[in-house]
N, C-alpha and C positions, 0 to 999 in steps of 0.2 A: 601243804608244808613248802610248795614251790614258790609261794609269795614271800615265805620266810626268807628263803635262800636268796630270792632277788633282793630283799631289802638288805640283807647282809652284804650282798655284792655291790649294790649302789653305795651302802655306807661305806664300804672299803675304797670304792672309787673316789668318793667326795673326800674322805680323810686323807687319801693319798694326795690328791691335789692340792688340799689344804696344807699338808706338810711340805710338799715342794714349794709352794708359794712362801711359806713363812721362811724355809730355808733361803730362798731368794732374797727375801726382804732383809733377812739378818746378814747375809753376806755382803749387801749393799750398805747396810748401816755401819758394817765393822770397817768399811773404807772411810768412813768420815773421821776428820780429825777433831780432836778436843781443844786445839789452839790454832790461831791464825797468826802467822808471823807480821810484825808490826814495823818492819825495818824499812822495807821499799815500798812505795806506793803501788807500782805495777805488780809486784809479787803479793802484795796484800789483796789487791782486787782480784787477781787470778785465783788465789786460795778462796777468796769469799764466792767467787762464781763457781768455782768446782764444788764446794760445800752446798751451795744453792741447787746445783744440778743433782748432786746425789740425793738430796732431801726429795727433791721434786720426783725422781725416779723411784724412791723408797716409798714415798705416799701414794704412788699409783697403786700399789698393791693393797692398800688399806680396805677399799671396798669389796675386791674380790674376796679377801681373807674373811671379812665380815658375813659376806654371803654364804661362802662355803662353811664357816663356822655354824652358823645359824642352820643351815640345811643338815650338817653333820649331826648336830644336837635334836633336830626334828626326825631325823631318820632313826636315830639312836631311841628316842622316845616311841617312835611307831613301832620299832622292833620290840620293845618292852610291852607295849599294849597288846600287839598281835601275840606275842608269847603268853601273855597273861589270859588272853581271850581264848586262845586255844587250849589252855590248861583248865579253865572254868568249864567250857563246852564240850569237852572231849569226855567220854565215859571212863571211869576209872578202871583200871586193868582188873582182870579177875583174880580171886584169890588162888594161891598157890596149890591148895588143898583141892581145887576144882578140877586139876588135872589128873587125879587119881593117885597122886603119890604125896607123901608128906615130907 
């Protein structure tokens, strides 16, 4: 049963890291603007550069999120398989009448 507890702990850590990365990426993406001012050339260029920098920062989170998401899913499947294996291989509990009381 210690392996199952270790799997739960590892899954919790991986899931926590995944949630933190998703929150960080969401906060970066929320700073992006939907429009770029087309009035002045310098202002327009600066807005375009800012948007490109924000996109670049947000896309840095893509691979770590994919890796942690896959690892999270694999750990979840591993916990399910381990739980099913333990259920199949462990002997059933004795009937209640075997204790001497009904």
